[in-house]
C-alpha positions in Angstrom: -0.8 -50.1 32.8 -2.7 -49.7 29.5 -3.6 -53.4 29.5 -5.2 -53.0 32.9 -7.2 -50.0 31.8 -8.1 -51.3 28.3 -10.2 -54.4 28.3 -9.9 -56.3 25.0 -12.9 -58.2 23.7 -12.7 -62.0 24.0 -14.8 -63.4 21.2 -14.6 -67.2 21.0 -16.7 -67.4 17.9 -14.4 -64.9 16.1 -11.2 -66.7 17.3 -12.7 -70.0 16.2 -13.4 -68.5 12.8 -9.9 -67.1 12.4 -8.0 -70.2 13.4 -10.3 -72.7 11.8 -11.6 -74.5 14.8 -15.0 -76.1 14.5 -15.0 -75.3 10.7 -15.3 -77.9 8.0 -14.7 -75.6 4.9 -15.4 -72.1 3.5 -18.7 -73.2 2.0 -20.1 -74.2 5.4 -19.0 -70.8 6.7 -20.3 -68.7 3.9 -23.5 -70.4 3.1 -24.1 -73.3 5.5 -27.2 -73.3 7.7 -25.3 -73.3 10.9 -23.0 -70.4 10.0 -25.6 -67.7 10.4 -26.3 -68.7 14.0 -22.6 -69.1 14.8 -21.1 -66.0 13.2 -22.3 -62.4 13.3 -22.2 -60.0 10.4 -18.9 -58.6 11.7 -17.3 -62.0 11.2 -18.7 -62.3 7.7 -17.0 -59.0 6.9 -13.7 -60.3 8.2 -14.2 -63.6 6.3 -14.8 -61.9 2.9 -11.8 -59.5 3.5 -9.6 -62.6 4.1 -10.5 -64.1 0.7 -8.2 -61.8 -1.3 -6.9 -61.9 -4.8 -3.7 -63.9 -5.0 -2.0 -61.0 -6.7 -2.5 -58.8 -3.7 0.4 -60.3 -1.8 2.8 -59.5 -4.7 1.4 -56.0 -4.8 2.2 -55.5 -1.2 5.7 -56.7 -1.6 6.3 -54.2 -4.4 4.5 -51.3 -2.8 5.2 -51.6 0.8 8.3 -53.7 0.8 10.2 -51.8 -2.0 8.7 -48.4 -3.1 7.6 -47.3 0.4 11.1 -47.7 2.0 12.6 -45.8 -0.8 10.1 -42.9 -0.6 10.5 -42.8 3.2 14.3 -42.7 2.9 14.2 -39.9 0.4 11.6 -38.1 2.5 13.5 -38.3 5.8 16.8 -37.1 4.1 15.0 -34.3 2.3 13.0 -33.0 5.4 16.0 -33.2 7.6 18.0 -31.1 5.1 15.0 -28.8 4.9 15.0 -28.2 8.6 18.8 -27.7 8.6 18.6 -25.1 5.8 15.5 -23.3 7.2 17.1 -22.8 10.5 20.0 -20.8 9.1 20.6 -17.2 10.0 19.4 -15.8 6.7 16.3 -17.9 6.7 14.3 -15.7 9.0 10.7 -14.4 8.8 7.1 -15.5 9.1 7.2 -17.7 6.0 10.1 -19.6 7.2 8.4 -20.4 10.5 5.6 -22.0 8.7 8.0 -23.8 6.3 9.8 -25.2 9.3 6.6 -26.4 10.9 5.5 -28.0 7.6 8.8 -29.9 7.3 8.7 -31.1 10.9 5.3 -32.6 10.6 6.0 -34.0 7.2 9.1 -35.7 8.7 7.0 -37.1 11.6 4.2 -38.4 9.1 6.9 -40.2 7.1 8.3 -41.8 10.3 4.9 -42.9 11.3 4.3 -44.4 7.8 7.2 -46.9 8.4 5.3 -49.0 11.0 2.2 -48.9 8.7 4.2 -50.3 5.8 5.6 -53.1 8.0 2.1 -53.9 9.2 0.7 -54.0 5.7 3.6 -56.2 4.5 3.8 -58.6 7.5 0.4 -58.5 9.3 -1.8 -57.3 6.6 -5.1 -55.6 7.6 -6.1 -57.9 10.5 -2.7 -58.5 12.1 -1.6 -61.0 14.7 0.4 -59.9 17.7 1.4 -61.6 20.9 2.4 -58.3 22.6 -0.3 -55.9 23.5 1.6 -52.7 22.8 2.0 -53.1 19.0 -1.5 -54.4 18.7 -3.0 -51.4 20.6 -0.8 -48.9 18.5 -2.1 -50.5 15.3 -5.8 -50.6 16.3 -6.0 -47.1 17.8 -2.9 -44.8 17.3 -1.5 -45.7 13.9 -4.0 -43.7 11.7 -4.5 -41.1 14.4 -0.9 -40.1 14.6 -0.2 -40.4 10.9 -3.2 -38.6 9.7 -2.8 -35.9 12.4 0.7 -35.1 11.2 -0.5 -35.0 7.6 -3.4 -32.7 8.6 -1.0 -30.3 10.3 1.2 -30.3 7.2 -1.8 -29.4 5.0 -2.8 -26.6 7.3 0.8 -25.2 7.4 0.9 -25.2 3.7 -2.4 -23.4 3.6 -1.3 -20.7 6.1 1.9 -20.3 4.2 0.0 -19.7 1.0 -2.3 -17.2 2.5 0.7 -15.2 4.0 2.4 -15.3 0.6 -0.8 -14.1 -1.2 -1.2 -11.2 1.2 2.4 -10.1 0.8 2.1 -10.2 -3.0 -1.4 -9.1 -3.7 -2.0 -6.8 -0.7 1.4 -5.4 0.3 -0.2 -2.6 2.3 -1.6 -5.1 4.9 0.3 -5.4 8.2 1.9 -8.8 8.6 1.8 -11.5 10.0 -1.8 -11.5 8.8 -3.2 -14.4 10.7 -1.5 -13.8 14.0 1.8 -14.5 15.8 3.4 -17.4 13.9 4.3 -19.4 17.0 0.8 -19.1 18.3 -0.7 -20.0 14.9 1.5 -23.1 14.7 0.6 -24.2 18.2 -3.2 -23.8 17.8 -3.1 -25.4 14.3 -1.5 -28.6 15.8 -3.8 -28.6 18.8 -7.0 -28.2 16.8 -5.9 -30.7 14.1 -5.1 -33.5 16.6 -8.5 -32.8 18.4 -10.2 -33.1 15.1 -8.7 -36.5 14.5 -9.4 -37.9 18.0 -12.6 -39.7 17.1 -10.6 -41.8 14.6 -9.0 -43.6 17.6 -12.1 -45.7 18.1 -12.5 -46.8 14.5 -10.8 -50.2 15.3 -10.9 -52.6 18.2 -8.8 -55.6 19.5 -9.9 -59.2 19.8 -8.0 -61.4 22.2 -7.7 -65.1 21.3 -6.2 -68.0 23.2 -4.0 -70.4 21.3 -4.7 -73.7 22.9 -1.5 -75.5 21.7 0.8 -72.8 22.9 -1.5 -71.5 25.8 -0.7 -67.9 25.0 -2.9 -65.0 23.9 -2.7 -63.3 20.6 -4.3 -60.0 19.6 -6.2 -59.3 16.3 -7.4 -56.1 14.9 -10.8 -55.6 13.3 -13.0 -52.6 12.4 -15.4 -51.4 15.0 -18.5 -51.9 12.9 -21.0 -50.5 15.4 -19.0 -47.3 15.7 -18.3 -46.8 11.9 -21.9 -47.3 11.0 -23.1 -44.5 13.3 -24.5 -41.2 11.8 -21.9 -39.4 13.8 -19.0 -41.2 12.3 -20.4 -40.9 8.8 -20.7 -37.1 9.1 -17.3 -36.9 10.9 -15.6 -38.8 8.0 -17.0 -36.4 5.3 -16.1 -33.3 7.5 -12.5 -34.5 7.8 -12.1 -34.8 4.0 -13.7 -31.4 3.4 -11.7 -29.6 6.0 -8.3 -31.2 5.3 -8.5 -32.1 1.7 -11.2 -30.3 -0.4 -10.9 -26.8 1.0 -7.1 -26.6 1.2 -6.8 -27.9 -2.3 -9.2 -25.3 -3.8 -7.8 -22.4 -1.7 -4.1 -23.2 -2.4 -4.7 -23.5 -6.1 -6.8 -20.4 -6.3 -4.4 -18.2 -4.3 -1.4 -19.5 -6.1 -3.1 -18.7 -9.5 -3.8 -15.2 -8.2 -0.1 -14.7 -7.0 1.2 -15.7 -10.4 -1.3 -13.3 -12.1 -0.3 -10.3 -9.9 3.4 -11.1 -10.1 3.3 -11.4 -13.8 1.9 -7.9 -14.0 4.5 -6.6 -11.7 7.3 -8.2 -13.7 5.8 -6.8 -17.0 5.9 -3.2 -15.5 9.6 -3.9 -14.5 10.4 -5.3 -17.9 9.0 -2.1 -19.6 11.0 0.2 -17.4 14.2 -1.8 -18.1 13.8 -2.1 -21.8 13.3 1.7 -22.2 16.9 2.2 -21.0 19.2 0.9 -23.8 22.1 0.9 -21.5 20.7 -1.9 -19.4 19.6 -4.2 -22.2 23.0 -5.9 -22.6 23.6 -6.4 -18.9 20.1 -7.6 -18.0 19.5 -9.9 -20.9 21.3 -13.1 -20.0 19.4 -13.5 -16.6 16.4 -11.4 -17.6 13.4 -12.3 -15.6 14.6 -15.8 -14.9 13.2 -15.3 -11.4 9.7 -14.9 -12.8 9.9 -18.3 -14.5 11.2 -20.0 -11.3 8.4 -18.4 -9.3 5.7 -19.7 -11.7 7.3 -23.2 -11.8 7.5 -23.3 -8.0 3.9 -22.2 -7.4 2.5 -24.2 -10.3 4.4 -27.4 -9.3 3.2 -27.0 -5.7 -0.4 -26.7 -6.6 -0.4 -29.5 -9.1 1.6 -31.9 -6.8 -0.7 -31.2 -3.9 -3.9 -31.8 -6.1 -2.6 -35.0 -7.6 -1.2 -36.5 -4.5 -3.8 -35.6 -2.0 -7.1 -36.2 -4.0 -6.7 -40.0 -4.2 -6.3 -40.3 -0.4 -9.5 -38.3 0.0 -11.4 -40.8 -2.2 -9.8 -43.7 -0.4 -11.0 -42.5 3.0 -14.5 -42.2 1.7 -14.7 -45.6 0.1 -12.6 -47.9 2.2 -14.7 -50.7 3.9 -14.4 -54.4 4.7 -16.6 -55.3 1.6 -14.1 -53.8 -0.9 -10.9 -55.1 0.7 -10.8 -58.4 -1.3 -10.8 -56.4 -4.7 -7.5 -56.3 -6.3 -8.4 -53.2 -8.2 -9.2 -51.5 -4.8 -5.9 -52.7 -3.3 -4.0 -51.2 -6.3 -5.7 -47.8 -5.8 -5.2 -48.0 -2.1 -1.4 -48.6 -2.5 -1.1 -45.8 -5.1 -3.0 -43.3 -2.8 -0.8 -44.1 0.1 2.4 -43.8 -1.9 1.3 -40.6 -3.6 0.6 -38.9 -0.3 4.0 -39.9 1.0 5.6 -38.5 -2.1 3.8 -35.2 -1.6 5.5 -34.8 1.8 8.8 -36.2 0.7 9.5 -34.2 -2.4 9.3 -30.6 -1.0 13.1 -30.3 -0.4 13.9 -31.3 -3.9 11.4 -28.8 -5.4 13.0 -26.0 -3.3 16.5 -27.1 -4.5 15.3 -27.1 -8.1 13.6 -23.6 -8.2 15.1 -21.6 -5.4 18.6 -20.3 -5.9 18.7 -18.8 -2.4 17.7 -22.2 -0.9 20.5 -23.9 -2.9 23.1 -21.3 -1.9 22.2 -21.7 1.8 22.3 -25.5 1.5 25.8 -25.5 -0.1 27.2 -23.1 2.5 25.6 -25.2 5.3 27.1 -28.5 4.2 30.3 -26.6 3.1 30.4 -28.1 -0.4 34.2 -28.1 -1.3 34.0 -26.4 -4.8 31.2 -24.1 -3.9 33.1 -21.6 -1.7 35.6 -20.5 -4.3 32.9 -20.1 -6.9 30.8 -18.0 -4.4 33.8 -15.7 -3.6 34.6 -15.3 -7.3 30.9 -14.2 -8.0 31.1 -11.8 -5.0 34.3 -10.2 -6.4 32.7 -9.8 -9.9 29.6 -8.3 -8.5 31.5 -5.8 -6.2 33.8 -4.8 -9.2 30.8 -4.2 -11.4 29.6 -0.5 -11.3 26.1 -0.1 -9.9 23.6 2.2 -11.7 20.5 3.5 -9.9 17.2 3.0 -11.6 14.0 4.7 -10.2 11.6 1.9 -9.8 8.0 2.0 -8.8 7.9 1.5 -5.0 5.0 -1.0 -5.1 6.8 -3.0 -7.7 10.0 -3.0 -5.7 8.2 -4.1 -2.5 6.5 -6.9 -4.4 9.8 -8.0 -5.8 11.3 -8.1 -2.4 8.7 -10.3 -0.7 8.2 -12.7 -3.6 11.7 -13.4 -4.8 12.9 -17.0 -5.1 16.6 -16.2 -5.9 19.5 -14.7 -4.0 22.7 -12.7 -4.4 26.0 -12.7 -2.8 27.0 -10.0 -0.4 30.5 -8.8 0.4 30.6 -11.1 3.3 29.8 -14.1 1.1 26.3 -14.5 2.4 23.1 -15.1 0.5 20.4 -12.5 1.0 17.0 -11.9 -0.6 16.8 -9.3 -3.3 
């Protein structure tokens, strides 16, 4: 059905150029007097991109044949476990809805990165397919679906940071701040994929007939006429500003403000605790470890996002047929692709490292053998320990509740936020 509606371009000159028919050598093609009349500028771009550095093939094997599968495997496992933990009964609330949406689209983006890696490893940039379906997907849907999922993930992280900022810095505001979480997630997904729709037309398919086998093969090339329009130039810059630059600045700024306000809150709590000598001995071993975990969580999130997303923004602005033969550019391209995948694959491991509540929920969910006895022992010790009431500042207590990264055991053996 798609083949009937979508007419691929048949370009005999391009096919002759690719398969070497009617060509004597590369010098005749690049500088001969007849080459200009036979081949267009689009063909020259494809020719120069085909003359690549010999080291590029080895680079593809290491990056897309070894590193990318490892990162994808860790990312799929991590995001699946993320979704399992975030759907537990004690993981309710607005923030967890956005975290589930983020993990879902991060998982989809990693899944869509697998055929991209196979294409880069096997078919390279131009490709060669005998089936129309894989060729159509590579030319029009590969970047659209992958970048669309990555864009939704960025927006979910941005919305989550805004909600967290309001809950910590402006606790008097009614929440959810932006709107009903389900509606926000739906509209974010819809608008993001609409924003990425024009990227469908950045490539085109060329159909060539193999005379010896009498079959058609499909090749992908950049749609030069479309990519050189003013609309696409402005559109490309707009995408990077909306989905890379603005989220990076806002997330870093809001996280810095959250840490500043939370530090002041913890300082007030510290002063109240230290003025009561009876609590010094009990509170000292785990005193304010939560503050350190929160700082590490927010700081690592901001730095990771900045380090992993910025190279991809530069790549999207600079990639062109003229720079593809450069080995240095191919190294930068591979690193940018791997770093962006790492950004969406490592979230689960950051949560496990810095969030005690997340770890406890994970252990109970997978029913770790030695975890249950330890959990019950902790619950018994806490229930046997006498509880003393301390009059804390109401605003500090409320801030402490909404920003905690740790958890405690209740009598029923469940983890609940402090």
